[in-house]
N, C-alpha and C positions, 0 to 999 in steps of 0.2 A: 504494500500500500504506500509506503514512504517513497519508494523509488518511483512509483507511478506519479505521485504528486510533484516529484522533482523533474519528471520528464517534461518535454516542451510540446506546445500545441500553438495553434494559430491565435494571434493577438486580436483578431477581428471581433470575437464576441465581446471582449472587454471594451474594445473601442466603441462599438455600436451601443453598448450599455451606457458607457459615459456619455455619449451624445444624447441619448434618449432621456436618461436620468436628469442630466443637467438642463436639457430643454424644458422638460416637464416642470421642474422646480422654478425655472426662470418664469414660465407662463403662470405658474401658480402664485408667485410673488406679485406679477402684474395683476392677476385676477383679484387677489387679496386687497391690493392697493386701490384698484378701481371701484370696488365695492364699498370702500370706506370702512373696511373692517379694522384697519391699523388704529385709526382714531377712536373707534367704537370700543375695541377690546383692550388697547394698550395705553391710551391717552385719557379718555374720558373718565374711567374709574378713579375713585378717590383712594381706594385701597386695593392691595393685591394679596394673593395667596401663594407665596413662594413654597417651593418643595422643602421639606426637612433636610437640613444639611446644606441647602443652597440659599440661605437667606441673604447671602451677600449679592445675589442676583436682584438688581433693583430696576424698576421701570425708568426709562430715560426721558420721559415727557416728549416734547416735540422732536428730540433727537431720535426718537424711535423710527421716524421716517428714514433717518440717515442709516440706521441699522438694517432696515428693510432693503434699502438701497445697496448696502454692502452685500447682503445676502443674494440679491437678484443678480448683481453684477458677478459675484463669485460663482453662482450657478451657470451663468452664461459662459464665463471663462472656463469652467470645467467641461461644459459641452464642446467648446472650441479646442480644448487641450492647449490653452494659452496660459503661460505662467501657472501651469497645473498645480504643482506642489503647494505654492502659496494660496491659489484659488481653492483648492480642496480644504486646506486648513481654515481659511476664511469662511467657507461655506459651512463647515461643521460647527465653528465657534459661533458664528452669527445666527445660524438656525437653531442651534441648541440653546443659545442665550434667550432667544424669543420664546422658545418652548417652555423654559424654566421660569419665566416672569410670573406666570399665574396658572394655578392647577385648574381653574375654571375652564381653561381652553384645551386641557389635555386630551389628546386623541392618540390611538394606537399608531396610526400611520404617521404622525409626527415623530413619535419614538423611533419608527422604522426608518424614516428619512435621516434622522440623526445617526443611526446605527450605520447605514450604508454610507453616509458622508464621512464617518470616522474611518471606515474600512478603505474608502478610496484614498485616504491620506497615504496609505501604505502600499497601495496597488499600483503597478506601472500602466495605468489606463491611458497614459499619454504617449506612449512609445510608438504607437501606429495610429495613422490617419488623425493626426493632430497638428495644430500650428506650431507647437514646440518641435515636433519631429520634423516639420518642414524647415524650421528655422536652424535647427541644430542637428546635423547628420549623425552625430555621435549618439544621439537619443533614439534616433529612428530604428525600430526593430519590429519585425513580423512574427517572432516566435516568443512566447512567454512561458514560464512554468505552469503546469496544470493546476497547481494549488491556488493560483491567482483567481482562476475562473471557479474553481471548486469552492473556494471560500464563500463567494457570493450564493452559489447554489445551496450550500450547507445553511446559510443564514435564512434563505427563503424556505427551506425544509423545516427549519426549526420553528419559524413563525406559523406555518400552516399546520404542522403536526401538534404543536402546542395548543393551537387554536381548536383543533379538533378534539384534543384530550379534555379541554375545558368544557366542551359540549356534552361530554359523557356524564350528564347529570340528570337527575329525575325530573327537574323542571322542563329542561329543553326536550328531552326525549319522550317522556311519559305524559307530560302535560302541555307540550308545544308552546312553552312560555319562554319569552314574551311575544313570540310571533302571533300567538293567538289573540293577543291585545292589539298588536300593530296592523296586522294584515287586513282585518275587516274594515279598518279606517281608509283603506286604499281601494275600496270597491267601486269608486267612481272613475278609476283609471280606464282610458280607452282600451278596447279590445280584450284585455285579460281581467279587468276589474271585476267582473261578474263571478269569477272563480273564488275570489275572497270571501264570498258569502257562504261557502261550503265549509263546514266544520272540519273536514278531514284535510283541507288544503295546508293549514299551518303545520300539521303533522308531517305531511309530505316534505315540506320546506325544511323543517328542523332536521329530519332524518337525512335528507339529501345534503344539507349544509355540514352535518357532522361526518358523513362519509366522504364528501368532497374534500374537506380539510385534512382527514387522516390518509386519504389515498393520493391526492393529487401530487404530492412530492415525489412519490415513487413512480407514478405514471408519466410524469414529466421527465424523469430521470432515464426511463426506459425508452430506447430508440423506437421500438415498435408501437408503443402506445402514445408516444409524445404528440403526433399531430392531433389525435382525438382529444388528449388531455388539454392541449392549448385551446382547442375549440370550446371545451368545457370551461376553461378559465375565462375566455372571453364572454361566453354566455352568462356565466355565474356572476362576474363582476359587472357587466352591463345591467343585468337584471337588478343587482344590489344598488347600483347607482340610480337606477330609475325609482326603485321603491324607497330608498333611504338616502336623504341628502348628507352624504359624508364626504363631500368634496372630491378631491383629486385621488383618493386612495385607490378606488377601483382601477383607475387608469394606470396608476403607478404599478399595481400589482400585474396588470396585463403586460406592460412593457417589460417588467422585471422578469417575467416567465420566459421571455425570448432568450434569456441567458442560457437556457437548457438546450437550445438547438446547436447543431454542429457548427464548427469553424467554417465550413463550405457554405452553409446557409448565409452566415453574417458576412463572409467574404463576398458574396453576390451583392449583398446590400451595399457594402463598401464600394464595389465597382460601379453600381448604379448611381450612387451619390457622387463618386468621382467623375462619372461621365457627365452628370448634370453640372458639376463645378468646373468641368474641363481640366482636370488634373492629369499630369502625366502618368502613364502606366508605370514608369520606373518608381514613382512614389507610392503606387498602390501595391506593387509586388516587391516584397522584402522578405528574405528567408534568414536574415540576421537574427541571432538569439539575444535576448535581453539577459545580461549578466550582472546582477547586483553584486556588491562587494560583501565579503564575508561578515563585516560588522552589520551592514544593513539587513542582511539575511538573518543574523542572530537576533536583531532587534525586533524584526517582523515576526519571527518564530515565537519568541517570548511573548510579545504583545498579543498576537492572535491566539496563542494558547490560553493565556489568562481571559482574553475576551470571550472565547467560545465556552470556557468552563463557567464563566459568569452567566452567559446566556442560557446554559443549560440548567444552572441552579436557581437563578433569581426567580423564575416563575413558580418555583415550588416553596418559596420562603413563607408562604401562607400557612404551611404545616406547622410552623413555630408558634402559631397563634391559636387559642381556644375559640370556640363559637363559630357560627355560620359566616363564611367568607363574604357572600353576597350582602350580608347584613352589616358586618363590621368594616368590610373593605380593607382589613388590615393584610397587606400583601397582595392586593388586587391589581394595582397599576403595574405596568412594565411586565406583563405576564401573557399578553396576547389573548386576553379574554374580551373577545369582540362581540358587542351587541347581545350579551347574555342576560340582561336584566332590565327591568322597567321599575324605576323607583320614583315615587311621587312623595314629596315631604312638605311638612309645614313646621316651622320653628318660630317660636316667640321667646324673646330674651327679656329678662327682668333684671334691673340694676338696683341693687340695695347697698346701703352702708350702715354703720353702727349708730349713726345720728337719727336714723328713721327715714331718711330720704328713699324713695323708691319711684321707679318709672318703668314703663313698658316701651321698649325700643321699636321705632319704626324703621324696619330694615332698608326701606327705600332711600332713607337719607344717607345710607352709607354704602350701599351696594347696588350694582347694576342688576337688571333682571336675570341675566345669565349667571352672575355670581350668586345671587340668592338662590336660584334653583339648584345649582351645583352644591352650595354650602349645605342646603336643608337636608340632604341625604348623606353626606359624607362626614363621619365624626371628626377626622383631623381637621377639616375646614371649619367645622362648628367650634372646635377649640381655638383655632387661629382667630376666628371672628370674635370669640369671647375675649380674647387678649386685645384685640383692636378696640373693643368697646370698654374694656377695663381701663386701658390707656387714655382713651378719649375722655371718659367721664371723670378720671382722676384730674384732668386738666380743666374740667368744667364743674368744680364744686363739690365732687364726692370724695369722701375720705376713705381710702382703701376699699374701693367698690367691690362688690361681690356680684358675680354674674350667674344667673340661673337660667335653664333652658326648659321650655315646655315644647316637646318635639313629638310629632307623630309621622310615621313613615310607612307607606304601603309598598310591598315588594312583590313584583310580579302578579298584581291583581288581588292580592290578599288584603284582608282588613288591615286598616293602619293600626300601629302600635307605637308606644313610646320607644324612641331611639336612644335617648340620653336619659340618665337618672335625674329626675327633677330636683332632688335634694342635694346635688353635688354642685359646689361653687367652682365653676370652671375657671375662674379668675386665678384660682390657686393651683390648678393643674398645670403641669409642664408637658411639652411634646417630647417624645423619645420613640425609639423603636420597640419599647416594651408594650404589652397588651394594655389597652385602655379599659381599665375595670369599671368605669362609669358608663360604658355602653350596656344598655339593658339586654338580657338574653333574648334570642329570637324564639318565638312561641311555636315554631315548626321546624321541620328538617328537610333540607335538600341534599339528597345522597348523590355521591359521585366525586369527580375531581374537583 
């Protein structure tokens, strides 16, 4: 296996992937900017919810536009293969900084983009069909080690397979939840909308989704099943994009799946692009092998070994916590649990102090609609908001204010129940990786991973 990974293969798949990935991110940034989401999500809010351990990541106010501009330019440079190393580092740092500003905007596909951007820093995606290769002949190479492409394939397989494992639970398979809640609301869609009125349709979607995630990595990897598997990828993600507004993620996954195709397949794409751009054949055909230094090879080996071990372990960190994962959400993020639950919540905060002062907080004075919705069902965000309120009312006449929460949350269509113990002063609680004992027990059981 090790010798196989060290052998050489065409650099075309990695070059095509670099172009497609960078271009899609560049277009995503333009789309995000044009819809006014930068101001709405990162400038308008008064307060933000940083990730634990990353509290030093601060919103930048109007300079956030500059941060997005850096991210967009870096994505375009990655696609072009121009100043590639600097651009890939800039893309990873800028995109990840944006992602870490506020938990309210967390999405699995943002995490995926950060991961791939990090990997591209260490991969020689610029040695073929790039501006760098055109400007510097010593960089130009048409053959790269197999592990360079294998690593991206492996990351895609981890994403899909872990997403499939997460669907092996009683709510998803036995109760078709939350699809049994979501799909009937789409019954006004043209052509297929009427199907969502049938009770058995959510079960079909649930089981197909689980089998798809568990099997698609192996089907894409196998040469014989790859064409049909890719058709399944396209249909699955296009349907997902139509039914659920989750941004660019479906299209990113379609583009990423092409990495499984052969070097010959990607070489044909390169030739067609070269023909359109009128590039000389001598630039498109290169059998030179990319030969990294021993030092850089050792650095990449150690980095990727640690990286993939973390990717295999992090999704299982929820096992270190008691209670129902969907309820507590301790260990839920960064684990490829995609669209597995529907949570609706209501939280009311009361501020008290020892002098007898007391008031009920109007959340709209502090949070945006998106922030309040996210905060109301996620215990760690409720704690962060409690600390925001504590600090605010300390500055506005309250002496050592205490913060109490009256919260009710409904999980996957169940009756609502209190999420937070109402008699716990959250102003005195601290954030940590330890279990939050003030989360009330879930009165039901969801069996599975």
